[in-house]
ChimeraX commands (.cxc) that place a marker at each C-alpha (Angstrom):
marker #1 position -31.73,-79.54,24.50 radius 0.5
marker #1 position -28.36,-78.52,25.87 radius 0.5
marker #1 position -29.04,-76.93,29.27 radius 0.5
marker #1 position -25.62,-75.28,29.53 radius 0.5
marker #1 position -25.78,-72.02,31.48 radius 0.5
marker #1 position -25.01,-68.82,29.54 radius 0.5
marker #1 position -25.76,-66.67,32.63 radius 0.5
marker #1 position -24.97,-62.95,32.37 radius 0.5
marker #1 position -24.29,-60.45,35.14 radius 0.5
marker #1 position -27.53,-58.44,35.55 radius 0.5
marker #1 position -29.59,-56.61,38.14 radius 0.5
marker #1 position -31.86,-59.39,39.40 radius 0.5
marker #1 position -34.16,-56.90,41.14 radius 0.5
marker #1 position -35.56,-55.69,37.80 radius 0.5
marker #1 position -38.22,-57.49,35.73 radius 0.5
marker #1 position -36.82,-58.90,32.47 radius 0.5
marker #1 position -33.25,-58.22,33.67 radius 0.5
marker #1 position -32.22,-61.44,31.85 radius 0.5
marker #1 position -31.20,-62.93,35.18 radius 0.5
marker #1 position -31.67,-66.36,33.57 radius 0.5
marker #1 position -30.10,-65.38,30.25 radius 0.5
marker #1 position -29.01,-68.35,28.23 radius 0.5
marker #1 position -30.21,-71.08,30.59 radius 0.5
marker #1 position -33.34,-73.18,30.11 radius 0.5
marker #1 position -35.59,-72.72,33.13 radius 0.5
marker #1 position -38.57,-75.02,33.66 radius 0.5
marker #1 position -41.72,-73.41,35.07 radius 0.5
marker #1 position -44.94,-75.26,35.93 radius 0.5
marker #1 position -46.63,-72.74,38.26 radius 0.5
marker #1 position -48.58,-69.68,37.18 radius 0.5
marker #1 position -47.54,-68.07,40.48 radius 0.5
marker #1 position -43.88,-67.93,39.45 radius 0.5
marker #1 position -42.58,-64.31,39.60 radius 0.5
marker #1 position -41.22,-64.51,36.04 radius 0.5
marker #1 position -44.64,-65.57,34.79 radius 0.5
marker #1 position -46.22,-62.68,36.68 radius 0.5
marker #1 position -43.80,-60.24,35.02 radius 0.5
marker #1 position -44.70,-61.57,31.57 radius 0.5
marker #1 position -48.43,-61.49,32.29 radius 0.5
marker #1 position -47.96,-57.91,33.42 radius 0.5
marker #1 position -47.18,-56.95,29.82 radius 0.5
marker #1 position -50.92,-57.14,29.18 radius 0.5
marker #1 position -51.00,-53.65,30.76 radius 0.5
marker #1 position -49.82,-50.70,28.66 radius 0.5
marker #1 position -48.16,-49.02,31.64 radius 0.5
marker #1 position -45.91,-52.07,32.08 radius 0.5
marker #1 position -45.15,-52.33,28.36 radius 0.5
marker #1 position -44.21,-48.66,28.32 radius 0.5
marker #1 position -42.11,-48.89,31.48 radius 0.5
marker #1 position -40.15,-51.87,30.18 radius 0.5
marker #1 position -40.32,-50.93,26.45 radius 0.5
marker #1 position -41.35,-54.55,25.79 radius 0.5
marker #1 position -44.18,-56.52,24.21 radius 0.5
marker #1 position -45.17,-60.13,23.60 radius 0.5
marker #1 position -45.66,-62.01,20.33 radius 0.5
marker #1 position -46.96,-65.53,19.75 radius 0.5
marker #1 position -46.27,-68.36,17.31 radius 0.5
marker #1 position -43.15,-70.27,16.29 radius 0.5
marker #1 position -42.94,-68.84,12.76 radius 0.5
marker #1 position -43.57,-65.29,13.90 radius 0.5
marker #1 position -41.03,-65.52,16.74 radius 0.5
marker #1 position -38.51,-67.21,14.43 radius 0.5
marker #1 position -38.84,-64.53,11.75 radius 0.5
marker #1 position -38.47,-61.77,14.33 radius 0.5
marker #1 position -35.30,-63.24,15.82 radius 0.5
marker #1 position -33.79,-63.96,12.39 radius 0.5
marker #1 position -34.54,-60.37,11.33 radius 0.5
marker #1 position -32.67,-58.94,14.29 radius 0.5
marker #1 position -35.38,-58.03,16.78 radius 0.5
marker #1 position -34.11,-58.18,20.36 radius 0.5
marker #1 position -35.82,-61.01,22.24 radius 0.5
marker #1 position -35.61,-60.82,26.03 radius 0.5
marker #1 position -37.48,-64.03,26.85 radius 0.5
marker #1 position -38.36,-67.09,24.76 radius 0.5
marker #1 position -41.21,-69.21,26.12 radius 0.5
marker #1 position -42.26,-72.61,24.79 radius 0.5
marker #1 position -44.34,-75.62,25.79 radius 0.5
marker #1 position -42.40,-78.38,27.57 radius 0.5
marker #1 position -43.61,-81.05,25.12 radius 0.5
marker #1 position -41.94,-79.14,22.25 radius 0.5
marker #1 position -38.48,-79.15,23.84 radius 0.5
marker #1 position -37.02,-81.69,21.40 radius 0.5
marker #1 position -38.37,-80.09,18.23 radius 0.5
marker #1 position -35.27,-79.41,16.08 radius 0.5
marker #1 position -36.41,-76.07,14.66 radius 0.5
marker #1 position -37.31,-74.80,18.12 radius 0.5
marker #1 position -33.91,-75.88,19.42 radius 0.5
marker #1 position -32.22,-73.74,16.75 radius 0.5
marker #1 position -34.43,-70.76,17.59 radius 0.5
marker #1 position -33.73,-71.20,21.32 radius 0.5
marker #1 position -30.00,-71.41,20.67 radius 0.5
marker #1 position -30.06,-68.17,18.66 radius 0.5
marker #1 position -32.15,-66.45,21.34 radius 0.5
marker #1 position -29.81,-67.64,24.10 radius 0.5
marker #1 position -26.78,-66.43,22.16 radius 0.5
marker #1 position -28.42,-62.99,22.09 radius 0.5
marker #1 position -28.81,-63.04,25.88 radius 0.5
marker #1 position -32.45,-64.09,26.20 radius 0.5
marker #1 position -33.79,-66.14,29.07 radius 0.5
marker #1 position -35.36,-69.42,27.89 radius 0.5
marker #1 position -38.49,-70.71,29.62 radius 0.5
marker #1 position -39.81,-74.26,29.22 radius 0.5
marker #1 position -43.32,-74.14,30.64 radius 0.5
marker #1 position -46.47,-76.17,31.19 radius 0.5
marker #1 position -49.57,-75.76,29.03 radius 0.5
marker #1 position -51.27,-74.16,32.05 radius 0.5
marker #1 position -48.60,-71.47,32.21 radius 0.5
marker #1 position -48.87,-70.84,28.45 radius 0.5
marker #1 position -52.63,-70.40,28.75 radius 0.5
marker #1 position -52.19,-67.98,31.66 radius 0.5
marker #1 position -49.65,-65.87,29.76 radius 0.5
marker #1 position -51.63,-65.71,26.52 radius 0.5
marker #1 position -55.05,-65.45,28.21 radius 0.5
marker #1 position -56.33,-68.05,25.76 radius 0.5
marker #1 position -57.65,-71.59,26.20 radius 0.5
marker #1 position -55.73,-72.75,23.11 radius 0.5
marker #1 position -52.50,-70.77,23.20 radius 0.5
marker #1 position -49.66,-70.82,20.72 radius 0.5
marker #1 position -46.90,-73.18,21.83 radius 0.5
marker #1 position -44.11,-70.61,21.40 radius 0.5
marker #1 position -44.03,-66.99,22.58 radius 0.5
marker #1 position -41.42,-64.28,22.79 radius 0.5
marker #1 position -40.96,-61.08,24.78 radius 0.5
marker #1 position -39.36,-58.49,22.49 radius 0.5
marker #1 position -38.06,-54.95,22.78 radius 0.5
marker #1 position -40.30,-52.34,21.14 radius 0.5
marker #1 position -39.00,-50.26,18.23 radius 0.5
marker #1 position -39.92,-46.63,17.65 radius 0.5
marker #1 position -38.59,-44.23,15.02 radius 0.5
marker #1 position -38.02,-40.49,15.32 radius 0.5
marker #1 position -40.28,-38.09,13.36 radius 0.5
marker #1 position -37.43,-36.74,11.24 radius 0.5
marker #1 position -36.52,-40.28,10.18 radius 0.5
marker #1 position -40.04,-40.94,8.88 radius 0.5
marker #1 position -39.86,-38.23,6.20 radius 0.5
marker #1 position -36.63,-39.72,4.88 radius 0.5
marker #1 position -38.27,-43.13,4.55 radius 0.5
marker #1 position -40.72,-41.80,1.94 radius 0.5
marker #1 position -38.94,-39.47,-0.45 radius 0.5
marker #1 position -39.53,-41.05,-3.87 radius 0.5
marker #1 position -42.62,-40.94,-6.11 radius 0.5
marker #1 position -45.09,-43.61,-5.04 radius 0.5
marker #1 position -43.67,-43.96,-1.53 radius 0.5
marker #1 position -46.37,-43.92,1.13 radius 0.5
marker #1 position -46.51,-43.18,4.83 radius 0.5
marker #1 position -49.68,-43.59,6.88 radius 0.5
marker #1 position -50.79,-41.38,9.75 radius 0.5
marker #1 position -53.60,-42.56,12.04 radius 0.5
marker #1 position -55.38,-40.05,14.29 radius 0.5
marker #1 position -56.82,-41.36,17.56 radius 0.5
marker #1 position -57.55,-44.89,16.32 radius 0.5
marker #1 position -59.16,-46.72,19.23 radius 0.5
marker #1 position -59.58,-50.35,18.23 radius 0.5
marker #1 position -56.47,-52.59,18.49 radius 0.5
marker #1 position -57.92,-54.98,15.91 radius 0.5
marker #1 position -58.28,-52.13,13.42 radius 0.5
marker #1 position -54.75,-50.93,14.12 radius 0.5
marker #1 position -53.27,-54.41,13.79 radius 0.5
marker #1 position -55.10,-54.99,10.51 radius 0.5
marker #1 position -53.88,-51.63,9.16 radius 0.5
marker #1 position -50.30,-52.55,10.09 radius 0.5
marker #1 position -50.70,-55.84,8.22 radius 0.5
marker #1 position -52.19,-54.05,5.20 radius 0.5
marker #1 position -49.45,-51.41,5.26 radius 0.5
marker #1 position -46.88,-54.19,5.13 radius 0.5
marker #1 position -48.68,-55.94,2.27 radius 0.5
marker #1 position -49.01,-52.79,0.19 radius 0.5
marker #1 position -45.41,-51.68,0.67 radius 0.5
marker #1 position -46.06,-48.60,2.82 radius 0.5
marker #1 position -42.88,-47.24,4.39 radius 0.5
marker #1 position -44.18,-46.67,7.90 radius 0.5
marker #1 position -47.01,-45.58,10.18 radius 0.5
marker #1 position -47.32,-42.46,12.33 radius 0.5
marker #1 position -49.60,-42.82,15.36 radius 0.5
marker #1 position -51.16,-39.44,16.19 radius 0.5
marker #1 position -52.31,-38.35,19.66 radius 0.5
marker #1 position -53.85,-41.10,21.80 radius 0.5
marker #1 position -54.01,-43.83,19.14 radius 0.5
marker #1 position -54.19,-47.28,20.70 radius 0.5
marker #1 position -50.97,-49.17,21.45 radius 0.5
marker #1 position -49.67,-51.20,18.46 radius 0.5
marker #1 position -47.76,-53.41,20.91 radius 0.5
marker #1 position -50.83,-54.61,22.81 radius 0.5
marker #1 position -51.40,-58.34,22.51 radius 0.5
marker #1 position -54.63,-57.81,20.54 radius 0.5
marker #1 position -52.99,-55.48,18.02 radius 0.5
marker #1 position -49.91,-57.68,17.62 radius 0.5
marker #1 position -52.11,-60.72,16.95 radius 0.5
marker #1 position -54.04,-58.80,14.28 radius 0.5
marker #1 position -50.81,-57.86,12.48 radius 0.5
marker #1 position -50.07,-61.56,11.80 radius 0.5
marker #1 position -46.35,-60.82,12.10 radius 0.5
marker #1 position -46.32,-57.54,10.17 radius 0.5
marker #1 position -45.50,-55.68,13.40 radius 0.5
marker #1 position -41.93,-56.87,12.76 radius 0.5
marker #1 position -41.89,-55.42,9.23 radius 0.5
marker #1 position -43.42,-52.01,9.90 radius 0.5
marker #1 position -41.71,-48.84,11.10 radius 0.5
marker #1 position -43.68,-46.96,13.75 radius 0.5
marker #1 position -43.55,-43.42,15.07 radius 0.5
marker #1 position -45.57,-41.45,17.63 radius 0.5
marker #1 position -46.53,-37.76,17.28 radius 0.5
marker #1 position -49.06,-35.32,18.63 radius 0.5
marker #1 position -51.28,-33.56,16.11 radius 0.5
marker #1 position -49.24,-30.40,16.67 radius 0.5
marker #1 position -46.06,-32.38,16.00 radius 0.5
marker #1 position -47.56,-33.62,12.73 radius 0.5
marker #1 position -48.43,-30.09,11.63 radius 0.5
marker #1 position -44.83,-29.01,12.28 radius 0.5
marker #1 position -43.45,-32.22,10.68 radius 0.5
marker #1 position -45.41,-31.54,7.47 radius 0.5
marker #1 position -43.01,-28.67,6.60 radius 0.5
marker #1 position -40.20,-31.17,6.11 radius 0.5
marker #1 position -42.24,-33.68,4.07 radius 0.5
marker #1 position -41.81,-33.29,0.31 radius 0.5
marker #1 position -44.98,-35.08,-0.72 radius 0.5
marker #1 position -48.75,-34.62,-0.60 radius 0.5
marker #1 position -51.08,-35.45,2.26 radius 0.5
marker #1 position -54.28,-37.26,1.32 radius 0.5
marker #1 position -57.08,-37.72,3.85 radius 0.5
marker #1 position -60.45,-39.39,3.59 radius 0.5
marker #1 position -63.49,-37.41,4.64 radius 0.5
marker #1 position -67.25,-37.98,4.44 radius 0.5
marker #1 position -67.71,-34.41,3.19 radius 0.5
marker #1 position -65.00,-34.70,0.52 radius 0.5
marker #1 position -65.97,-34.16,-3.13 radius 0.5
marker #1 position -62.95,-35.74,-4.85 radius 0.5
marker #1 position -63.22,-39.37,-6.00 radius 0.5
marker #1 position -60.23,-41.19,-4.51 radius 0.5
marker #1 position -59.59,-42.83,-7.91 radius 0.5
marker #1 position -59.13,-39.49,-9.65 radius 0.5
marker #1 position -56.06,-38.39,-7.67 radius 0.5
marker #1 position -52.60,-38.88,-9.18 radius 0.5
marker #1 position -50.58,-40.70,-6.53 radius 0.5
marker #1 position -47.56,-41.45,-8.73 radius 0.5
marker #1 position -45.82,-38.09,-8.98 radius 0.5
marker #1 position -44.75,-37.59,-5.38 radius 0.5
marker #1 position -44.40,-39.44,-2.09 radius 0.5
marker #1 position -47.68,-39.37,-0.18 radius 0.5
marker #1 position -48.94,-39.44,3.38 radius 0.5
marker #1 position -52.31,-41.14,3.82 radius 0.5
marker #1 position -54.05,-39.55,6.81 radius 0.5
marker #1 position -56.91,-41.51,8.38 radius 0.5
marker #1 position -59.10,-40.45,11.30 radius 0.5
marker #1 position -60.87,-41.93,14.28 radius 0.5
marker #1 position -63.39,-44.76,13.74 radius 0.5
marker #1 position -66.39,-42.73,14.89 radius 0.5
marker #1 position -65.47,-39.12,14.22 radius 0.5
marker #1 position -63.06,-39.29,11.28 radius 0.5
marker #1 position -60.36,-36.66,10.88 radius 0.5
marker #1 position -60.33,-33.68,13.19 radius 0.5
marker #1 position -60.84,-30.34,11.48 radius 0.5
marker #1 position -57.28,-29.35,12.35 radius 0.5
marker #1 position -55.78,-32.29,10.46 radius 0.5
marker #1 position -58.33,-32.17,7.65 radius 0.5
marker #1 position -57.02,-28.68,6.88 radius 0.5
marker #1 position -53.51,-30.12,6.65 radius 0.5
marker #1 position -54.45,-32.29,3.66 radius 0.5
marker #1 position -53.62,-31.40,0.06 radius 0.5
marker #1 position -56.49,-33.63,-1.09 radius 0.5
marker #1 position -59.58,-34.85,0.76 radius 0.5
marker #1 position -60.81,-38.03,-0.90 radius 0.5
marker #1 position -64.17,-39.81,-0.92 radius 0.5
marker #1 position -64.73,-43.53,-1.55 radius 0.5
marker #1 position -68.01,-43.93,-3.51 radius 0.5
marker #1 position -70.36,-46.69,-2.33 radius 0.5
marker #1 position -73.36,-48.26,-4.04 radius 0.5
marker #1 position -75.16,-49.99,-1.17 radius 0.5
marker #1 position -77.07,-48.65,1.81 radius 0.5
marker #1 position -74.09,-48.56,4.15 radius 0.5
marker #1 position -72.99,-44.99,4.78 radius 0.5
marker #1 position -69.41,-45.80,5.80 radius 0.5
marker #1 position -66.68,-48.42,5.79 radius 0.5
marker #1 position -64.72,-49.97,8.62 radius 0.5
marker #1 position -61.52,-47.95,9.17 radius 0.5
marker #1 position -59.19,-50.85,8.35 radius 0.5
marker #1 position -61.13,-51.61,5.14 radius 0.5
marker #1 position -61.18,-47.99,3.95 radius 0.5
marker #1 position -57.45,-47.71,4.67 radius 0.5
marker #1 position -56.83,-50.85,2.60 radius 0.5
marker #1 position -58.93,-49.49,-0.30 radius 0.5
marker #1 position -56.93,-46.27,-0.27 radius 0.5
marker #1 position -53.52,-47.94,0.06 radius 0.5
marker #1 position -53.93,-50.33,-2.82 radius 0.5
marker #1 position -55.29,-47.59,-5.08 radius 0.5
marker #1 position -52.37,-45.34,-4.14 radius 0.5
marker #1 position -49.91,-48.16,-4.80 radius 0.5
marker #1 position -51.66,-49.45,-7.95 radius 0.5
marker #1 position -48.87,-48.49,-10.37 radius 0.5
marker #1 position -46.14,-49.85,-8.10 radius 0.5
marker #1 position -47.48,-53.35,-7.40 radius 0.5
marker #1 position -46.43,-56.10,-9.79 radius 0.5
marker #1 position -47.68,-59.63,-10.19 radius 0.5
marker #1 position -45.19,-62.25,-8.92 radius 0.5
marker #1 position -43.16,-64.07,-11.55 radius 0.5
marker #1 position -45.13,-66.93,-13.02 radius 0.5
marker #1 position -48.53,-65.38,-12.29 radius 0.5
marker #1 position -48.68,-62.95,-15.19 radius 0.5
marker link #1:1,2 radius 0.2
marker link #1:2,3 radius 0.2
marker link #1:3,4 radius 0.2
marker link #1:4,5 radius 0.2
marker link #1:5,6 radius 0.2
marker link #1:6,7 radius 0.2
marker link #1:7,8 radius 0.2
marker link #1:8,9 radius 0.2
marker link #1:9,10 radius 0.2
marker link #1:10,11 radius 0.2
marker link #1:11,12 radius 0.2
marker link #1:12,13 radius 0.2
marker link #1:13,14 radius 0.2
marker link #1:14,15 radius 0.2
marker link #1:15,16 radius 0.2
marker link #1:16,17 radius 0.2
marker link #1:17,18 radius 0.2
marker link #1:18,19 radius 0.2
marker link #1:19,20 radius 0.2
marker link #1:20,21 radius 0.2
marker link #1:21,22 radius 0.2
marker link #1:22,23 radius 0.2
marker link #1:23,24 radius 0.2
marker link #1:24,25 radius 0.2
marker link #1:25,26 radius 0.2
marker link #1:26,27 radius 0.2
marker link #1:27,28 radius 0.2
marker link #1:28,29 radius 0.2
marker link #1:29,30 radius 0.2
marker link #1:30,31 radius 0.2
marker link #1:31,32 radius 0.2
marker link #1:32,33 radius 0.2
marker link #1:33,34 radius 0.2
marker link #1:34,35 radius 0.2
marker link #1:35,36 radius 0.2
marker link #1:36,37 radius 0.2
marker link #1:37,38 radius 0.2
marker link #1:38,39 radius 0.2
marker link #1:39,40 radius 0.2
marker link #1:40,41 radius 0.2
marker link #1:41,42 radius 0.2
marker link #1:42,43 radius 0.2
marker link #1:43,44 radius 0.2
marker link #1:44,45 radius 0.2
marker link #1:45,46 radius 0.2
marker link #1:46,47 radius 0.2
marker link #1:47,48 radius 0.2
marker link #1:48,49 radius 0.2
marker link #1:49,50 radius 0.2
marker link #1:50,51 radius 0.2
marker link #1:51,52 radius 0.2
marker link #1:52,53 radius 0.2
marker link #1:53,54 radius 0.2
marker link #1:54,55 radius 0.2
marker link #1:55,56 radius 0.2
marker link #1:56,57 radius 0.2
marker link #1:57,58 radius 0.2
marker link #1:58,59 radius 0.2
marker link #1:59,60 radius 0.2
marker link #1:60,61 radius 0.2
marker link #1:61,62 radius 0.2
marker link #1:62,63 radius 0.2
marker link #1:63,64 radius 0.2
marker link #1:64,65 radius 0.2
marker link #1:65,66 radius 0.2
marker link #1:66,67 radius 0.2
marker link #1:67,68 radius 0.2
marker link #1:68,69 radius 0.2
marker link #1:69,70 radius 0.2
marker link #1:70,71 radius 0.2
marker link #1:71,72 radius 0.2
marker link #1:72,73 radius 0.2
marker link #1:73,74 radius 0.2
marker link #1:74,75 radius 0.2
marker link #1:75,76 radius 0.2
marker link #1:76,77 radius 0.2
marker link #1:77,78 radius 0.2
marker link #1:78,79 radius 0.2
marker link #1:79,80 radius 0.2
marker link #1:80,81 radius 0.2
marker link #1:81,82 radius 0.2
marker link #1:82,83 radius 0.2
marker link #1:83,84 radius 0.2
marker link #1:84,85 radius 0.2
marker link #1:85,86 radius 0.2
marker link #1:86,87 radius 0.2
marker link #1:87,88 radius 0.2
marker link #1:88,89 radius 0.2
marker link #1:89,90 radius 0.2
marker link #1:90,91 radius 0.2
marker link #1:91,92 radius 0.2
marker link #1:92,93 radius 0.2
marker link #1:93,94 radius 0.2
marker link #1:94,95 radius 0.2
marker link #1:95,96 radius 0.2
marker link #1:96,97 radius 0.2
marker link #1:97,98 radius 0.2
marker link #1:98,99 radius 0.2
marker link #1:99,100 radius 0.2
marker link #1:100,101 radius 0.2
marker link #1:101,102 radius 0.2
marker link #1:102,103 radius 0.2
marker link #1:103,104 radius 0.2
marker link #1:104,105 radius 0.2
marker link #1:105,106 radius 0.2
marker link #1:106,107 radius 0.2
marker link #1:107,108 radius 0.2
marker link #1:108,109 radius 0.2
marker link #1:109,110 radius 0.2
marker link #1:110,111 radius 0.2
marker link #1:111,112 radius 0.2
marker link #1:112,113 radius 0.2
marker link #1:113,114 radius 0.2
marker link #1:114,115 radius 0.2
marker link #1:115,116 radius 0.2
marker link #1:116,117 radius 0.2
marker link #1:117,118 radius 0.2
marker link #1:118,119 radius 0.2
marker link #1:119,120 radius 0.2
marker link #1:120,121 radius 0.2
marker link #1:121,122 radius 0.2
marker link #1:122,123 radius 0.2
marker link #1:123,124 radius 0.2
marker link #1:124,125 radius 0.2
marker link #1:125,126 radius 0.2
marker link #1:126,127 radius 0.2
marker link #1:127,128 radius 0.2
marker link #1:128,129 radius 0.2
marker link #1:129,130 radius 0.2
marker link #1:130,131 radius 0.2
marker link #1:131,132 radius 0.2
marker link #1:132,133 radius 0.2
marker link #1:133,134 radius 0.2
marker link #1:134,135 radius 0.2
marker link #1:135,136 radius 0.2
marker link #1:136,137 radius 0.2
marker link #1:137,138 radius 0.2
marker link #1:138,139 radius 0.2
marker link #1:139,140 radius 0.2
marker link #1:140,141 radius 0.2
marker link #1:141,142 radius 0.2
marker link #1:142,143 radius 0.2
marker link #1:143,144 radius 0.2
marker link #1:144,145 radius 0.2
marker link #1:145,146 radius 0.2
marker link #1:146,147 radius 0.2
marker link #1:147,148 radius 0.2
marker link #1:148,149 radius 0.2
marker link #1:149,150 radius 0.2
marker link #1:150,151 radius 0.2
marker link #1:151,152 radius 0.2
marker link #1:152,153 radius 0.2
marker link #1:153,154 radius 0.2
marker link #1:154,155 radius 0.2
marker link #1:155,156 radius 0.2
marker link #1:156,157 radius 0.2
marker link #1:157,158 radius 0.2
marker link #1:158,159 radius 0.2
marker link #1:159,160 radius 0.2
marker link #1:160,161 radius 0.2
marker link #1:161,162 radius 0.2
marker link #1:162,163 radius 0.2
marker link #1:163,164 radius 0.2
marker link #1:164,165 radius 0.2
marker link #1:165,166 radius 0.2
marker link #1:166,167 radius 0.2
marker link #1:167,168 radius 0.2
marker link #1:168,169 radius 0.2
marker link #1:169,170 radius 0.2
marker link #1:170,171 radius 0.2
marker link #1:171,172 radius 0.2
marker link #1:172,173 radius 0.2
marker link #1:173,174 radius 0.2
marker link #1:174,175 radius 0.2
marker link #1:175,176 radius 0.2
marker link #1:176,177 radius 0.2
marker link #1:177,178 radius 0.2
marker link #1:178,179 radius 0.2
marker link #1:179,180 radius 0.2
marker link #1:180,181 radius 0.2
marker link #1:181,182 radius 0.2
marker link #1:182,183 radius 0.2
marker link #1:183,184 radius 0.2
marker link #1:184,185 radius 0.2
marker link #1:185,186 radius 0.2
marker link #1:186,187 radius 0.2
marker link #1:187,188 radius 0.2
marker link #1:188,189 radius 0.2
marker link #1:189,190 radius 0.2
marker link #1:190,191 radius 0.2
marker link #1:191,192 radius 0.2
marker link #1:192,193 radius 0.2
marker link #1:193,194 radius 0.2
marker link #1:194,195 radius 0.2
marker link #1:195,196 radius 0.2
marker link #1:196,197 radius 0.2
marker link #1:197,198 radius 0.2
marker link #1:198,199 radius 0.2
marker link #1:199,200 radius 0.2
marker link #1:200,201 radius 0.2
marker link #1:201,202 radius 0.2
marker link #1:202,203 radius 0.2
marker link #1:203,204 radius 0.2
marker link #1:204,205 radius 0.2
marker link #1:205,206 radius 0.2
marker link #1:206,207 radius 0.2
marker link #1:207,208 radius 0.2
marker link #1:208,209 radius 0.2
marker link #1:209,210 radius 0.2
marker link #1:210,211 radius 0.2
marker link #1:211,212 radius 0.2
marker link #1:212,213 radius 0.2
marker link #1:213,214 radius 0.2
marker link #1:214,215 radius 0.2
marker link #1:215,216 radius 0.2
marker link #1:216,217 radius 0.2
marker link #1:217,218 radius 0.2
marker link #1:218,219 radius 0.2
marker link #1:219,220 radius 0.2
marker link #1:220,221 radius 0.2
marker link #1:221,222 radius 0.2
marker link #1:222,223 radius 0.2
marker link #1:223,224 radius 0.2
marker link #1:224,225 radius 0.2
marker link #1:225,226 radius 0.2
marker link #1:226,227 radius 0.2
marker link #1:227,228 radius 0.2
marker link #1:228,229 radius 0.2
marker link #1:229,230 radius 0.2
marker link #1:230,231 radius 0.2
marker link #1:231,232 radius 0.2
marker link #1:232,233 radius 0.2
marker link #1:233,234 radius 0.2
marker link #1:234,235 radius 0.2
marker link #1:235,236 radius 0.2
marker link #1:236,237 radius 0.2
marker link #1:237,238 radius 0.2
marker link #1:238,239 radius 0.2
marker link #1:239,240 radius 0.2
marker link #1:240,241 radius 0.2
marker link #1:241,242 radius 0.2
marker link #1:242,243 radius 0.2
marker link #1:243,244 radius 0.2
marker link #1:244,245 radius 0.2
marker link #1:245,246 radius 0.2
marker link #1:246,247 radius 0.2
marker link #1:247,248 radius 0.2
marker link #1:248,249 radius 0.2
marker link #1:249,250 radius 0.2
marker link #1:250,251 radius 0.2
marker link #1:251,252 radius 0.2
marker link #1:252,253 radius 0.2
marker link #1:253,254 radius 0.2
marker link #1:254,255 radius 0.2
marker link #1:255,256 radius 0.2
marker link #1:256,257 radius 0.2
marker link #1:257,258 radius 0.2
marker link #1:258,259 radius 0.2
marker link #1:259,260 radius 0.2
marker link #1:260,261 radius 0.2
marker link #1:261,262 radius 0.2
marker link #1:262,263 radius 0.2
marker link #1:263,264 radius 0.2
marker link #1:264,265 radius 0.2
marker link #1:265,266 radius 0.2
marker link #1:266,267 radius 0.2
marker link #1:267,268 radius 0.2
marker link #1:268,269 radius 0.2
marker link #1:269,270 radius 0.2
marker link #1:270,271 radius 0.2
marker link #1:271,272 radius 0.2
marker link #1:272,273 radius 0.2
marker link #1:273,274 radius 0.2
marker link #1:274,275 radius 0.2
marker link #1:275,276 radius 0.2
marker link #1:276,277 radius 0.2
marker link #1:277,278 radius 0.2
marker link #1:278,279 radius 0.2
marker link #1:279,280 radius 0.2
marker link #1:280,281 radius 0.2
marker link #1:281,282 radius 0.2
marker link #1:282,283 radius 0.2
marker link #1:283,284 radius 0.2
marker link #1:284,285 radius 0.2
marker link #1:285,286 radius 0.2
marker link #1:286,287 radius 0.2
marker link #1:287,288 radius 0.2
marker link #1:288,289 radius 0.2
marker link #1:289,290 radius 0.2
marker link #1:290,291 radius 0.2
marker link #1:291,292 radius 0.2
marker link #1:292,293 radius 0.2
marker link #1:293,294 radius 0.2
marker link #1:294,295 radius 0.2
marker link #1:295,296 radius 0.2
marker link #1:296,297 radius 0.2
marker link #1:297,298 radius 0.2
view
């Protein structure tokens, strides 16, 4: 790989200041300060302070860079340095001002906290959307937004983000202290859909105020609901699907905000569904009339 220096003028005292922007830097020690900065992104306070997060995998990192996400640092295993596709990705990242790190397998394992890490990783800037922008994203019949109240499990959140992407939902609103979608566990569970999904944060009071500017209906699921989720007409307006906490469901305050409270009938002895599964059931029912078979599969 061409090791030409694309160095930029930056404040070298700050983590991720791109002080090695454009140059390939080899790192073999887990004690390197740059490695420590990257490992620090495992903590939410550091992700929030830097507005950054980490994603893993060559395809995922490639797609993110191609789709315009800002990559601050590209990290890859030393033995992959001559892989043509990786060279193209590294060149594009360097052109955008990223620092490029060629590291040992030991360093990769330390960063990912896995024994069998992905060979390519990227540190990206987070993206958040304003509340008023979310309503404009879903203004046609059949458009769907999702709001999640106090979801705790990053695996659940990541799976919901992936399902939202698959179903064609326009975006997700994270209400109150919902877990961080940019944690490593949540990002892994999205399988790349984190880069295709618009995210917004609100308090429950913000959501109540926001509702006045949303032209559609709000549908929540509730164990005490009496309306079969299949009997609701989701095609006439845009809709917001409101889902509650894994253990407690929707708060009473937000349940009152709903135009419809839906129930998912079950035939077995289980009295509830996993949050990510129930969200998927709702989403694909709500999008039923707007999902078409791919050409050639009819």
